[in-house]
C-alpha positions in Angstrom: -16.5 10.4 -10.6 -15.8 11.6 -6.9 -12.0 10.5 -5.3 -11.3 10.9 -2.1 -8.6 10.7 0.1 -10.4 8.9 3.2 -10.6 6.3 1.0 -8.2 3.8 -0.8 -7.9 0.2 -2.8 -5.0 -1.9 -1.1 -3.2 -5.1 -0.1 -2.7 -5.4 3.3 -0.5 -8.2 4.9 -1.5 -10.6 6.9 -1.5 -9.4 10.7 0.8 -12.5 12.2 3.6 -10.5 10.2 3.0 -6.8 10.6 5.0 -7.1 14.6 8.3 -6.3 12.6 6.9 -3.7 10.5 5.0 -2.0 13.1 8.0 -2.1 15.7 9.7 0.4 13.1 6.9 2.5 12.2 5.8 2.8 16.3 9.1 5.2 16.1 8.8 7.1 12.6 5.6 6.7 10.9 3.5 9.8 12.0 0.9 8.3 10.3 0.9 4.7 12.1 -2.8 5.0 14.0 -4.6 6.4 10.8 -3.0 3.4 8.3 -2.8 -0.3 8.9 0.4 -1.4 6.9 -0.3 -1.9 3.7 0.3 -1.3 -0.2 -1.8 1.1 -2.1 -3.0 0.1 -5.5 -5.5 3.2 -5.6 -5.3 6.2 -3.5 -7.2 8.6 -3.3 -10.4 6.4 -4.1 -14.2 6.4 -4.7 -16.1 7.4 -1.8 -17.6 4.3 0.4 -21.2 4.8 -1.1 -19.7 4.0 -4.5 -18.2 0.9 -3.1 -21.0 -1.8 -3.8 -20.4 -0.3 -7.8 -16.8 -0.9 -8.0 -16.7 -3.6 -5.7 -19.1 -5.8 -8.9 -16.6 -4.6 -11.5 -13.4 -5.7 -9.7 -15.2 -9.4 -8.2 -15.4 -11.1 -12.0 -11.4 -9.8 -12.8 -10.1 -10.6 -9.4 -11.4 -14.5 -10.0 -9.1 -14.6 -13.2 -6.0 -13.3 -10.9 -3.9 -15.8 -9.4 -2.8 -15.6 -5.9 0.7 -14.6 -5.5 3.7 -14.4 -3.0 5.6 -11.7 -2.0 8.4 -10.8 0.3 9.8 -7.4 1.9 13.4 -7.7 1.8 14.6 -4.3 1.0 14.6 -0.8 2.4 14.1 2.1 -0.1 13.5 5.9 -0.1 11.3 8.2 -1.7 13.0 12.0 -1.1 11.0 14.7 -0.8 12.1 18.4 0.2 16.2 18.6 1.3 17.0 16.2 3.5 13.3 15.1 4.0 12.0 11.5 3.0 9.6 8.6 3.0 11.4 4.9 3.5 9.2 1.9 2.6 9.8 -2.0 1.8 10.1 -2.7 -1.8 7.4 -5.8 -2.5 9.0 -8.1 -4.6 8.0 -9.2 -7.5 6.2 -5.5 -7.6 6.2 -6.6 -11.4 3.2 -8.8 -10.0 1.2 -5.6 -8.1 2.0 -3.8 -11.1 0.0 -6.2 -13.1 -2.8 -6.6 -10.5 -3.1 -2.8 -10.5 -2.8 -2.5 -14.5 -5.7 -5.0 -15.0 -8.0 -2.9 -12.2 -7.2 0.2 -13.7 -8.6 -0.6 -17.0 -12.0 -1.2 -14.7 -11.9 2.3 -12.2 -9.2 4.5 -15.0 -10.1 7.8 -13.5 -8.6 6.5 -10.1 -5.3 6.4 -11.7 -3.0 8.8 -9.0 -0.7 6.7 -8.2 0.3 6.3 -12.0 0.7 9.6 -12.1 3.9 10.1 -10.1 6.9 10.8 -12.5 8.4 7.1 -12.5 5.1 5.7 -12.3 3.1 3.2 -10.3 5.7 2.1 -7.5 4.5 -0.3 -5.1 5.6 0.1 -2.2 5.1 -0.5 1.9 6.3 2.6 3.3 7.6 2.6 7.0 8.6 6.3 7.8 9.2 9.7 7.6 12.9 10.7 8.4 14.6 13.9 8.0 17.9 13.2 7.7 21.4 13.8 5.2 22.6 10.2 6.0 19.9 8.8 4.5 22.1 5.6 3.4 23.6 5.2 6.4 19.7 4.9 8.3 18.8 2.6 5.1 21.6 0.2 6.0 20.7 -0.1 9.7 17.3 -0.7 9.1 18.5 -3.8 6.7 21.1 -5.1 8.8 18.2 -5.9 11.4 16.0 -7.0 8.7 14.5 -10.1 8.5 12.8 -10.6 5.1 8.8 -11.3 5.3 7.1 -13.3 2.9 3.5 -13.6 2.5 0.3 -14.8 0.2 -1.2 -11.9 -1.8 -4.6 -13.5 -1.8 -7.3 -10.4 -1.6 -7.3 -7.1 -2.3 -9.3 -4.4 0.6 -11.0 -1.2 0.1 -10.3 0.8 3.2 -11.9 4.1 4.3 -11.7 6.3 7.5 -14.2 9.2 8.4 -13.1 12.6 7.5 -12.3 13.9 10.3 -8.8 14.6 12.0 -7.1 10.9 13.6 -10.0 8.7 12.5 -8.2 5.6 11.4 -8.5 3.4 8.1 -10.9 0.5 8.4 -11.5 -2.6 5.9 -15.2 -2.1 4.6 -14.7 -4.7 1.5 -13.0 -7.7 0.8 -12.1 -9.6 -2.4 -10.8 -12.8 -3.1 -7.8 -13.1 -5.7 -8.2 -16.8 -7.4 -6.8 -19.8 -5.8 
C-alpha cells in the first residue's frame, strides 16, 4: 500500500460558486494556488498510477449513494499551536459526507488518515490560516458578511499534483453518485 500527499479523494463545489470562497482564500490561504476549494474524503491518498484500480472499486459503490445537497453556512476553526488556526466552512449536513466517506473507506481502509484525528473525520472546507488571539472576533466578522452557499454533491474526484514545489492539484478522475 502506497500513500502520497500529492494525491487526494475530494468533494469539489461547482466552480460557479467558488468566488466568495476564493475571495477569502486570496487573502488568507497560503495554499490557494495548490488546492482548489474542496472537502477531503481521503488524504493522503493513492499514487496516481493506482487510480484505475481504486476507481473500479469505488464506481459500483458510488452508484448506490444518492446525490445530496449541502450548504456552507458557518465558519469554524481548528487550533494548532498557540494563536495559530485554520478557519473552515462547515458543510451541513456533514453526516451525509461522513456516511459517504465511511462507505468508501470500507473499500480502502488503508487510506484512513483523516479518521485518525482526535475527533475523527471532520468534513470541512478550509479557507485560510490565521495567527490571532481574537479568533472569535475574526470568525464573527467573516460570518457577518457571509451568504450561504448551497450545492449538490453529485460526484467525487481523485486529484493529484506533481511532486514538486508549488504544483497545483488537478482533477484526474471523476466518479458520479446515483442521480
